[in-house]
C-alpha positions in Angstrom: -3.3 -40.0 -7.3 -1.1 -38.6 -4.5 2.5 -39.5 -4.5 3.4 -41.6 -1.4 7.0 -41.6 -0.3 8.2 -44.0 2.4 11.8 -44.5 3.6 13.5 -45.5 6.8 13.5 -43.1 9.7 16.6 -41.7 11.3 17.1 -40.4 14.8 18.6 -37.1 13.4 16.3 -34.1 13.0 17.0 -30.4 12.6 15.4 -28.1 15.1 12.8 -25.6 13.8 14.5 -22.8 11.9 17.8 -24.7 11.5 19.2 -26.6 8.6 19.8 -30.3 8.9 23.2 -31.3 10.4 23.5 -34.1 7.9 26.3 -33.5 5.4 25.5 -33.1 1.7 25.7 -36.3 -0.4 26.6 -34.7 -3.7 28.3 -31.7 -5.2 25.0 -29.9 -5.5 24.6 -29.8 -1.7 21.4 -31.8 -1.5 21.1 -34.4 1.3 19.6 -37.9 1.1 16.0 -37.7 2.3 14.2 -39.8 4.8 10.7 -39.8 6.2 7.2 -40.1 4.7 5.6 -37.5 2.5 2.5 -37.3 0.4 1.9 -34.7 -2.3 -1.7 -33.5 -2.4 -3.3 -34.0 -5.9 -6.1 -31.5 -6.6 -6.7 -31.7 -10.3 -5.3 -32.6 -13.8 -6.5 -29.4 -15.4 -3.9 -27.9 -17.8 -3.9 -24.3 -19.1 -4.6 -23.7 -22.7 -1.6 -21.9 -24.1 -3.8 -19.1 -25.5 -4.5 -18.1 -21.9 -0.9 -18.0 -20.7 -0.3 -14.3 -21.6 -3.3 -13.4 -19.5 -1.9 -15.2 -16.5 1.6 -13.7 -17.0 0.5 -10.1 -17.1 -0.3 -7.9 -14.1 -3.8 -8.9 -13.2 -6.5 -6.7 -11.6 -10.2 -7.4 -11.3 -11.2 -9.1 -14.5 -13.1 -12.3 -14.1 -11.6 -15.6 -15.0 -13.6 -17.5 -17.6 -11.5 -20.6 -17.0 -10.2 -22.8 -14.3 -8.3 -21.0 -11.6 -6.2 -23.9 -10.5 -4.1 -25.7 -13.2 -1.0 -27.8 -13.4 2.0 -25.5 -13.3 3.7 -25.0 -16.7 6.9 -23.8 -15.0 7.9 -26.5 -12.5 8.0 -30.1 -11.8 8.8 -31.3 -8.3 10.3 -34.4 -6.8 10.6 -35.2 -3.1 12.9 -38.0 -2.1 12.9 -39.0 -5.7 9.1 -39.3 -6.3 7.0 -36.8 -8.3 4.7 -34.4 -6.4 1.9 -32.4 -8.1 2.6 -28.7 -8.7 -0.2 -26.2 -9.5 -0.4 -22.5 -10.2 -2.8 -19.7 -9.6 -3.0 -16.1 -10.8 -1.7 -13.2 -8.8 -1.4 -9.5 -9.5 2.1 -10.0 -10.8 1.7 -13.2 -12.7 1.5 -16.9 -12.0 2.4 -18.3 -8.5 3.1 -22.0 -8.5 2.5 -24.1 -5.4 2.5 -27.7 -4.0 1.0 -28.9 -0.7 2.8 -31.9 0.9 1.7 -33.9 3.9 4.4 -35.2 6.2 3.3 -37.2 9.3 4.8 -36.3 12.6 6.9 -39.2 13.6 7.0 -38.2 17.3 9.8 -38.9 19.7 13.3 -38.2 18.5 12.7 -39.1 14.9 11.8 -36.7 12.2 12.0 -36.2 8.5 14.4 -34.8 5.9 13.0 -34.0 2.5 15.3 -34.0 -0.5 13.6 -31.5 -2.8 14.3 -31.4 -6.5 12.7 -28.6 -8.5 12.8 -29.0 -12.3 12.3 -25.7 -14.0 11.0 -25.1 -17.6 14.2 -23.1 -18.3 17.4 -22.4 -16.6 16.9 -20.2 -13.5 19.6 -18.5 -11.5 20.2 -17.2 -8.0 17.7 -19.4 -6.2 16.6 -18.1 -2.8 14.2 -19.9 -0.4 12.1 -17.6 1.7 11.8 -17.0 4.5 15.6 -16.9 4.8 15.4 -17.5 8.6 14.3 -21.0 7.8 17.9 -21.7 6.8 17.1 -23.6 3.6 19.8 -23.2 0.9 19.0 -24.0 -2.7 21.5 -25.2 -5.3 21.3 -25.1 -9.1 22.5 -27.5 -11.7 21.2 -26.5 -15.1 17.4 -26.7 -14.9 17.4 -28.6 -11.6 17.3 -26.9 -8.2 17.8 -28.9 -5.1 17.3 -28.2 -1.4 16.8 -30.1 1.9 13.9 -29.4 4.2 13.7 -30.7 7.8 10.8 -28.9 9.4 7.2 -27.9 8.8 6.5 -24.6 7.2 6.0 -22.7 3.9 9.1 -22.5 1.6 9.0 -20.2 -1.4 11.6 -20.7 -4.1 12.4 -17.5 -5.9 14.8 -17.0 -8.8 16.7 -14.6 -11.0 17.1 -11.7 -8.5 19.5 -9.3 -10.1 19.4 -11.2 -13.4 16.0 -10.4 -14.8 14.2 -8.3 -12.2 13.8 -8.4 -8.4 13.3 -12.1 -8.1 9.5 -12.0 -7.5 8.5 -13.4 -10.9 7.4 -17.1 -11.2 7.9 -18.3 -7.7 7.1 -21.7 -6.2 5.7 -22.2 -2.7 6.0 -25.6 -1.1 3.7 -26.1 1.9 5.1 -28.8 4.2 2.5 -29.7 6.8 1.2 -32.5 9.0 -1.9 -34.3 7.8 -5.3 -33.2 9.0 -7.4 -36.0 10.4 -11.1 -36.4 11.2 -10.9 -37.6 14.8 -13.5 -39.8 16.3 -15.5 -37.6 18.7 -18.5 -39.8 19.0 -20.2 -37.8 16.2 -22.6 -39.2 13.6 -21.0 -39.2 10.2 -22.5 -37.9 6.9 -20.4 -38.6 3.8 -20.4 -36.6 0.5 -19.2 -37.9 -2.8 -17.8 -35.6 -5.5 -20.4 -33.9 -7.7 -22.6 -30.8 -8.0 -24.3 -29.5 -4.8 -26.7 -26.5 -4.7 -27.3 -24.3 -1.7 -30.0 -26.4 -0.3 -27.9 -29.5 -0.4 -25.2 -28.3 1.9 -27.1 -26.8 4.8 -25.3 -28.6 7.6 -27.8 -28.5 10.4 -27.3 -31.6 12.4 -25.4 -31.2 15.7 -22.7 -33.6 16.9 -22.0 -34.5 13.2 -18.9 -35.1 11.1 -19.6 -34.0 7.6 -17.0 -35.9 5.6 -16.1 -34.9 2.0 -14.3 -37.5 -0.1 -11.6 -36.3 -2.4 -12.5 -35.3 -5.8 -14.1 -32.3 -7.6 -17.2 -30.6 -6.2 -19.2 -27.7 -7.8 -21.0 -25.8 -5.0 -23.0 -22.8 -4.2 -21.9 -22.8 -0.5 -21.5 -24.7 2.7 -23.6 -23.3 5.6 -22.9 -24.6 9.1 -26.2 -24.3 11.0 -25.6 -26.3 14.2 -23.2 -26.5 17.1 -20.6 -29.3 17.5 -20.0 -29.7 13.8 -16.8 -30.9 12.0 -16.4 -30.4 8.3 -13.6 -32.5 7.0 -12.2 -32.6 3.5 -10.0 -35.5 2.4 -6.7 -34.5 0.9 -7.2 -33.6 -2.8 -10.8 -32.3 -2.4 -11.4 -29.5 -5.0 -14.3 -27.1 -4.4 -15.3 -24.9 -7.3 -17.6 -22.1 -6.3 -20.3 -21.1 -8.8 -23.6 -19.3 -8.6 -25.8 -22.4 -9.1 -28.8 -21.0 -7.3 -30.3 -17.6 -7.8 -32.8 -15.5 -5.8 -35.8 -13.9 -7.5 -33.8 -10.8 -8.3 -31.3 -12.9 -10.2 -28.5 -12.5 -7.7 -26.7 -15.6 -6.3 -28.5 -17.1 -3.4 -25.1 -17.8 -1.8 -23.0 -14.9 -0.6 -20.4 -16.5 1.6 -19.0 -19.9 0.4 -18.3 -21.4 3.8 -20.0 -19.8 6.8 -21.1 -20.2 10.4 -22.9 -17.7 12.6 -23.8 -17.9 16.3 -22.4 -21.4 16.7 -20.2 -23.2 19.1 -17.5 -25.8 18.6 -17.0 -25.7 14.8 -14.1 -27.2 12.8 -13.4 -26.8 9.1 -10.3 -28.8 8.3 -8.5 -30.7 5.6 -6.2 -30.2 2.7 -8.8 -29.1 0.2 -8.6 -26.3 -2.5 -11.4 -23.7 -3.0 -11.4 -22.0 -6.4 -13.3 -18.7 -6.6 -12.5 -17.9 -10.3 -16.1 -18.2 -11.4 -17.5 -15.9 -8.7 -17.7 -12.1 -8.9 -17.9 -9.6 -6.1 -20.2 -7.4 -8.1 -22.7 -10.1 -8.5 -23.4 -10.7 -4.8 -20.5 -12.6 -3.4 -19.8 -11.6 0.2 -17.0 -12.7 2.5 -15.7 -16.0 1.3 -15.1 -17.8 4.5 -17.3 -16.0 7.0 -17.5 -16.8 10.7 -19.6 -14.5 12.9 -20.1 -15.0 16.7 -18.5 -18.4 16.7 -16.8 -19.8 19.7 -14.3 -22.7 19.8 -13.5 -22.5 16.1 -10.8 -24.3 14.0 -10.0 -23.5 10.4 -7.0 -25.4 9.1 -5.3 -26.7 5.9 -7.4 -25.0 3.1 -6.0 -23.6 -0.1 -8.1 -20.7 -1.4 -7.5 -19.3 -4.9 -8.6 -16.1 -6.8 -10.8 -14.8 -3.9 -13.2 -12.1 -5.0 -13.8 -10.6 -1.6 -12.4 -10.7 2.0 -11.1 -14.3 2.0 -11.2 -15.4 5.7 -13.2 -13.1 7.9 -13.8 -13.7 11.7 -16.1 -11.3 13.5 -17.1 -11.3 17.2 -15.5 -14.8 17.5 -13.9 -16.3 20.6 -11.3 -19.0 21.0 -10.2 -19.4 17.4 -7.4 -21.4 15.8 -6.4 -20.6 12.2 -3.5 -22.5 10.7 -1.8 -23.8 7.6 -3.8 -21.9 5.1 -2.5 -21.2 1.6 -4.2 -18.1 0.1 -3.4 -16.9 -3.4 -5.3 -14.1 -5.1 -5.1 -10.9 -7.0 -8.4 -9.2 -6.9 -9.0 -6.0 -4.9 -10.7 -6.5 -1.5 -9.3 -10.1 -1.4 -7.8 -9.6 2.1 -6.2 -12.7 3.5 -6.9 -13.4 7.2 -9.0 -10.6 8.8 -9.8 -10.7 12.5 -12.5 -8.2 13.6 -13.5 -7.8 17.2 -12.4 -11.2 18.3 -10.6 -12.5 21.4 -8.3 -15.5 22.1 -7.2 -16.0 18.5 -4.1 -17.7 17.1 -3.2 -17.5 13.4 -0.1 -19.6 12.5 1.7 -21.4 9.7 -0.1 -19.7 6.8 1.2 -18.4 3.4 -0.8 -15.5 2.0 -0.4 -13.6 -1.2 -3.3 -11.3 -1.9 -4.6 -8.4 -4.0 -5.2 -6.5 -0.7 -4.1 -6.6 2.9 -2.7 -9.9 4.1 -3.1 -10.4 7.9 -4.9 -7.9 9.9 -7.1 -6.9 12.8 -9.8 -4.4 12.5 -13.0 -3.4 14.2 -16.0 -3.4 11.9 -18.8 -4.7 14.1 -21.3 -3.3 16.7 -21.1 -6.4 18.8 -19.9 -7.0 22.4 -16.6 -8.8 21.8 -13.5 -6.6 21.8 -10.1 -7.4 20.1 -7.8 -8.9 22.7 -5.3 -11.7 23.0 -4.8 -12.2 19.2 -1.5 -13.7 18.0 -0.2 -14.0 14.5 2.9 -16.2 14.4 5.1 -18.2 12.0 3.3 -16.9 8.9 4.7 -15.7 5.5 3.0 -13.2 3.3 3.6 -11.4 -0.1 1.7 -8.2 -0.8 1.1 -7.0 -4.3 -1.3 -4.2 -3.5 -1.8 -3.9 0.2 -0.4 -4.1 3.8 1.4 -7.2 5.2 0.6 -7.2 8.9 -1.2 -4.8 11.2 -4.3 -3.0 12.5 -5.9 -1.8 9.3 -8.2 1.2 9.0 -11.7 0.2 10.2 -11.8 1.1 13.9 -15.3 1.1 15.5 -14.0 0.0 18.9 -10.8 -0.3 20.9 -8.2 -2.9 20.0 -5.4 -4.1 22.2 -3.1 -7.0 23.1 -2.4 -8.1 19.6 1.0 -9.7 18.7 2.6 -10.4 15.4 5.7 -12.4 16.0 8.1 -14.6 14.0 6.5 -13.7 10.7 8.0 -12.9 7.4 7.4 -10.7 4.3 8.7 -12.1 1.1 7.9 -9.3 -1.3 5.9 -6.2 -0.4 5.4 -4.8 -3.8 2.6 -2.2 -3.3 3.8 1.4 -3.6 0.7 3.5 -4.5 -0.4 5.1 -1.2 1.2 6.5 1.9 -1.0 4.2 4.1 1.0 1.1 3.0 3.6 -0.6 5.0 5.0 -4.0 6.0 3.9 -3.6 9.5 1.2 -1.0 10.1 -1.2 0.5 12.6 -3.8 2.6 10.8 -7.1 4.0 12.1 -9.9 5.6 10.1 -10.8 7.7 13.2 -14.5 8.0 12.6 -14.8 8.0 16.4 -11.7 9.9 17.8 -12.1 8.3 21.2 -11.3 4.8 19.9 -7.9 3.4 20.9 -5.4 1.0 19.3 -2.8 0.2 22.0 -0.5 -2.4 23.3 0.2 -4.0 19.9 3.5 -5.9 19.4 5.5 -6.5 16.3 8.4 -8.8 17.0 10.9 -10.7 14.9 9.7 -9.7 11.4 11.8 -10.7 8.4 11.4 -8.6 5.2 13.1 -9.7 2.0 12.2 -7.0 -0.5 9.8 -4.0 0.1 8.6 -1.2 -2.1 6.8 0.5 0.8 7.9 1.6 4.3 9.0 -1.0 6.8 6.8 0.6 9.5 3.8 2.9 8.9 1.6 4.4 11.6 -1.3 6.4 10.2 -4.3 8.2 11.5 -6.8 9.2 8.8 -9.4 11.3 10.7 -8.5 10.9 14.4 -8.2 8.4 17.1 -5.8 7.4 19.9 -2.8 5.3 19.1 -0.4 4.5 21.9 2.0 1.9 23.3 2.9 0.3 20.0 6.1 -1.9 20.1 8.2 -2.6 17.1 11.1 -5.0 17.9 13.6 -6.9 15.9 12.3 -6.0 12.4 14.9 -6.6 9.7 14.4 -5.5 6.1 17.0 -6.7 3.6 16.1 -4.5 0.7 13.8 -1.5 0.7 13.3 0.5 -2.6 10.7 3.2 -2.1 8.6 5.1 -4.6 9.9 8.6 -3.8 6.7 10.2 -5.2 4.7 8.5 -2.4 7.1 7.7 0.5 10.0 9.6 2.0 11.2 7.2 4.7 11.4 3.6 5.7 9.6 4.4 8.9 6.6 6.7 8.4 4.2 8.5 10.7 1.2 10.1 9.0 -1.5 12.3 10.3 -3.8 12.7 7.3 -6.8 14.6 8.8 -8.8 13.8 5.7 -12.0 15.3 7.1 -10.3 18.5 8.3 -11.4 17.9 11.9 -9.7 19.5 15.0 -6.2 18.4 15.9 -7.5 17.4 19.3 -9.0 14.4 17.6 -5.5 12.9 17.2 -3.5 11.3 20.0 -0.3 9.6 18.9 2.2 8.7 21.6 4.5 6.0 23.1 5.9 4.3 20.1 8.8 2.0 20.8 11.4 1.0 18.2 14.0 -1.6 19.2 16.5 -3.4 17.0 15.1 -2.1 13.7 17.3 -2.5 10.5 16.7 -1.8 6.8 19.1 -1.6 3.9 22.0 -2.1 6.3 20.9 1.0 8.4 20.3 0.4 12.1 17.9 2.8 13.8 19.4 4.5 16.8 18.5 7.4 19.1 21.1 9.4 17.2 19.7 8.9 13.7 16.0 8.6 14.6 15.2 12.2 13.8 16.4 11.7 10.3 15.2 8.2 9.7 11.6 8.4 11.1 9.5 10.4 8.6 6.6 12.6 9.8 3.9 13.7 7.5 1.7 16.0 9.7 -0.6 18.8 8.7 0.5 22.4 9.3 -0.1 23.4 12.9 -0.1 19.9 14.4 2.3 19.5 17.3 4.0 16.2 18.0 6.1 15.6 21.1 9.3 13.8 19.9 9.6 12.3 23.4 6.9 9.9 22.4 9.4 8.1 20.2 11.5 5.6 22.2 14.4 4.0 20.3 16.3 1.0 21.8 14.7 1.4 25.2 13.2 -2.1 25.5 14.4 -2.7 29.0 12.7 0.6 30.0 9.5 -0.2 28.2 9.2 -3.9 29.3 6.5 -4.9 26.8 4.7 -8.2 27.5 5.6 -10.0 24.3 
């Protein structure tokens, strides 16, 4: 059962991004907690010790033959003195533990203060809570780590940096979020109980209907949303295990996507549920996991998705979209986190993503009428084991513009295998050299540790990149693989198809308030600090690089 914590409210609340003004109550620095919190309970599965070495090694694409969400063997957690469930999932670099906690918004002047106690399975040192801009300080006392949290967000506890590695091993992410509720919209209500549901059982085709899933374990082929004005609500603690229960005549799974909607209006998929993809394989017919195509007025909120075997959350030709408070943990190649393709009026916020591919991106993959515009990614946190953190990524069928990434963080960007990688990136495949990526804004990005460039702009086979604004990007530690990268800011013209240089237009790149490894980018050092990898004979006008000229450029951030 979920752990329910109820204590008296106080009128004191820290503002977002600040630590509480309440003084510590003990020598370890933890403050007395107040407010109401509820830890989400997904399962009681434990991991057979024989499988632990498989979880702890660097994982690639092998299929799990066992549960992908299990009780963490590394941490116990208490909030305001009461136990909260902690789970773990596999990533490319080993287990990542997590807990999801609901904290109601008290409204008015009141708030909450969570006294967090993390009990580790062995003494850990040098605790750091990411993002550091959240202002949460952790204290250790033997095998107990304490901290105080006074705002919604994702908080990742890391350990042992400088003691036994870079600090990326065996982290714990705590999601602190408001409850998701199924509001009364005058809809009819259909209720589902835990159990096994084949593809035909979850064809949601009744308009003006709330499909209500009670908490517990479900084994499903898929959930297909086939009507307008539909809300799918999962009670906290719902666990969806995706398996190929139904096959086509050719033996392939009848379900490709696990949750999908196409050509629909007014769709909501909300609730603090977990979706485990460990028993699905991309090579046996699994498509995009959460697939939304030509949907208007869409909400996706609160889900935890584990071990994705394909693009995890994919939105194509959608309009008016809100995506928030997702927890995505995976390791398999092509398990991109949140991918927005040819969509307009989109907001992605409050998510934590760790993936075996790119984390949060726009791209153009469709042949539809919607063009990428008015897309905002804000207040998200990502770790990247194999891919890019934030950016416009490779596929570029049509123009993309007016995309903003602001107030986001990168915990660990560990991928270092290819020059296209970066923490913030604009990359075009250039199949059509007339396509433009322009007026894209990266602002207030915090990077803790990176093994790839801070900024990468790359054109593979052509295209037109211009008016790209990088502002207030701070990387604490960058350690590059010198065999692949030669600079923390990298401009690359690959010309992989050996086409004419006229296919490439790269101009009007703005860099303002950029810092990495203690180095501040200035007009005086830009020629040395900004790396250029261009083919012989390609001419680039250095006047297209603007450093610390924000007042002149006046981007509409």
